Wavefront OBJ file of the C-alpha trace (Angstrom):
o trace
v 23.131 -40.395 63.253
v 25.353 -40.894 60.313
v 25.937 -38.427 57.526
v 23.730 -40.401 55.194
v 20.863 -40.355 57.686
v 21.006 -36.570 58.068
v 20.988 -36.186 54.279
v 17.751 -38.158 54.102
v 15.902 -35.588 56.158
v 16.685 -32.722 53.787
v 16.714 -34.603 50.515
v 13.367 -35.084 48.737
v 12.991 -38.287 46.801
v 12.540 -37.827 43.052
v 8.926 -38.988 43.190
v 7.882 -36.455 45.855
v 5.003 -33.960 45.222
v 7.406 -30.990 45.161
v 9.478 -32.445 42.330
v 6.292 -33.481 40.482
v 4.972 -29.890 40.765
v 8.203 -28.500 39.407
v 8.300 -30.957 36.581
v 4.617 -30.281 35.805
v 5.329 -26.566 35.783
v 8.405 -27.150 33.648
v 6.317 -29.218 31.265
v 3.657 -26.513 31.009
v 6.275 -23.822 30.383
v 7.987 -26.045 27.828
v 4.696 -26.795 26.095
v 3.793 -23.097 25.968
v 7.193 -22.244 24.539
v 6.848 -24.981 21.949
v 3.373 -23.787 20.987
v 4.692 -20.232 20.687
v 7.600 -21.281 18.476
v 5.354 -23.395 16.239
v 2.813 -20.567 15.963
v 5.586 -18.132 15.054
v 6.952 -20.482 12.399
v 3.493 -21.014 10.922
v 2.853 -17.262 10.915
v 6.179 -16.500 9.258
v 5.793 -19.211 6.625
v 2.134 -18.604 5.775
v 1.983 -16.197 2.848
v -0.592 -13.465 2.927
v -3.566 -14.621 0.918
v -3.626 -12.637 -2.290
v -6.698 -10.934 -3.593
v -8.430 -12.921 -6.331
v -7.508 -10.153 -8.755
v -4.051 -9.453 -7.343
v -2.254 -11.118 -10.215
v -4.264 -9.032 -12.678
v -3.828 -5.692 -11.000
v -0.620 -4.793 -9.381
v -0.007 -1.858 -11.613
v 3.214 -0.198 -10.841
v 2.811 3.428 -10.035
v 5.256 5.294 -12.215
v 6.049 8.935 -12.635
v 3.927 10.841 -15.113
v 5.250 11.266 -18.610
v 7.722 14.133 -18.943
v 5.355 15.970 -21.258
v 3.238 16.868 -18.214
v 6.276 18.418 -16.536
v 7.110 20.462 -19.635
v 3.637 22.040 -19.536
v 4.303 23.604 -16.153
v 4.953 27.326 -15.830
v 8.606 28.252 -15.576
v 8.500 30.264 -12.356
v 10.705 29.320 -9.426
v 7.995 27.608 -7.359
v 7.232 25.239 -10.210
v 10.938 24.681 -10.861
v 11.491 23.633 -7.231
v 8.459 21.314 -7.269
v 9.428 19.700 -10.566
v 13.035 19.356 -9.414
v 11.877 17.443 -6.333
v 9.593 15.274 -8.488
v 12.294 14.477 -11.045
v 14.807 13.647 -8.317
v 12.280 11.226 -6.787
v 11.832 13.217 -3.572
v 8.101 12.691 -3.822
v 7.132 13.795 -0.317
v 8.925 17.103 -0.886
v 7.341 17.404 -4.339
v 3.910 16.782 -2.799
v 4.439 19.680 -0.379
v 5.386 21.954 -3.265
v 2.562 20.854 -5.572
v 0.065 21.172 -2.727
v 0.998 24.844 -2.357
v 0.842 25.327 -6.135
v -2.570 23.634 -6.355
v -3.908 26.280 -3.986
v -2.542 29.056 -6.194
v -3.833 30.642 -9.372
v -1.192 29.475 -11.846
v -2.181 26.085 -13.348
v -3.790 24.656 -10.173
v -5.305 21.703 -12.069
v -1.919 20.586 -13.390
v -0.490 21.027 -9.898
v -3.332 18.865 -8.529
v -2.501 16.100 -11.035
v 1.187 16.235 -10.142
v 0.271 16.347 -6.443
v -1.680 13.104 -6.848
v 1.209 11.490 -8.674
v 3.658 12.631 -5.986
v 1.458 11.170 -3.257
v 1.068 7.888 -5.146
v 4.820 7.611 -5.631
v 5.385 8.485 -1.954
v 3.153 5.520 -0.985
v 0.312 7.712 0.270
v -2.631 6.220 -1.640
v -5.415 7.937 0.304
v -3.937 11.369 -0.347
v -3.253 10.412 -3.977
v -6.860 9.294 -4.441
v -8.179 12.601 -3.131
v -5.815 14.651 -5.311
v -6.644 12.620 -8.423
v -10.383 12.965 -7.769
v -9.973 16.752 -7.578
v -7.856 16.834 -10.744
v -10.420 14.633 -12.530
v -12.842 17.549 -12.213
v -10.554 19.710 -14.335
v -12.002 21.706 -17.213
v -8.957 20.591 -19.220
v -10.056 17.239 -20.696
v -6.467 15.960 -20.925
v -5.796 16.615 -17.237
v -9.161 15.138 -16.257
v -8.533 11.984 -18.312
v -5.009 11.473 -16.977
v -6.209 12.088 -13.412
v -8.963 9.473 -13.802
v -6.468 6.990 -15.207
v -4.013 7.601 -12.379
v -6.906 7.301 -9.923
v -7.796 3.912 -11.427
v -4.203 2.694 -11.102
v -4.026 3.893 -7.502
v -7.324 2.240 -6.579
v -6.354 -1.034 -8.243
v -3.008 -0.964 -6.494
v -4.950 -0.775 -3.221
v -7.231 -3.659 -4.330
v -10.259 -1.357 -4.609
v -11.549 -2.974 -7.793
v -15.216 -2.161 -7.174
v -14.392 1.496 -6.523
v -12.146 1.639 -9.600
v -14.724 0.083 -11.925
v -16.875 3.235 -12.498
v -13.705 5.249 -13.085
v -12.574 2.676 -15.651
v -15.931 3.034 -17.402
v -15.493 6.810 -17.437
v -11.986 6.508 -18.906
v -13.469 4.332 -21.662
v -16.314 6.794 -22.349
v -13.881 9.710 -22.516
v -12.034 7.968 -25.379
v -8.743 9.451 -24.225
v -5.278 7.934 -24.564
v -5.898 5.292 -21.861
v -9.292 4.079 -23.128
v -7.814 0.953 -24.734
v -5.973 -0.010 -21.552
v -9.149 0.599 -19.552
v -11.163 -1.674 -21.889
v -8.567 -4.416 -21.443
v -8.724 -4.051 -17.657
v -12.525 -4.249 -17.626
v -12.357 -7.400 -19.769
v -9.867 -8.977 -17.353
v -12.030 -8.056 -14.362
v -15.083 -9.624 -15.982
v -13.155 -12.736 -17.029
v -11.706 -13.190 -13.542
v -15.136 -12.910 -11.968
v -16.749 -15.251 -14.467
v -19.101 -12.550 -15.771
l 1 2 3 4 5 6 7 8 9 10 11 12 13 14 15 16 17 18 19 20 21 22 23 24 25 26 27 28 29 30 31 32 33 34 35 36 37 38 39 40 41 42 43 44 45 46 47 48 49 50 51 52 53 54 55 56 57 58 59 60 61 62 63 64 65 66 67 68 69 70 71 72 73 74 75 76 77 78 79 80 81 82 83 84 85 86 87 88 89 90 91 92 93 94 95 96 97 98 99 100 101 102 103 104 105 106 107 108 109 110 111 112 113 114 115 116 117 118 119 120 121 122 123 124 125 126 127 128 129 130 131 132 133 134 135 136 137 138 139 140 141 142 143 144 145 146 147 148 149 150 151 152 153 154 155 156 157 158 159 160 161 162 163 164 165 166 167 168 169 170 171 172 173 174 175 176 177 178 179 180 181 182 183 184 185 186 187 188 189 190 191 192 193 194
């Protein structure tokens, strides 16, 4: 037996079933990898479908006007809370305003500032709850501002149908944001073809 004859016994021809199985398996693995890569590229390139009203309502949540901060009592607890709020440490401010809202010294103002802190800290559910509580204030100014901030928070979260009754209330209250609320209602109706 020559060396070439002994090689034939151990060498599989390229068309043998073993090499076809391997190549079939390689093809399947390759196809799966290709499908995975294509799916990933499609996923990464497909933009999230915007809400029909997204271009109308992406209100930026901004800090409350400084006049609200000047109305706060001057004791140390309020000073710490307002300091955190003004320095944009909104989670810390929320902790402080939460404690103040449970106290006896201007709890409704604290509730309004708590809602604002939560909204600015990207905690919309907590902000919504705080604004709803502040909207029940006996102080009409606090109640109006809380409703307005609630509307902005709800719209930011694409909760247009939930925000709509609050917008109507802001309009009925005839407070400082009534004009803006009327404009928003008109845009909602126009966008929906009403």
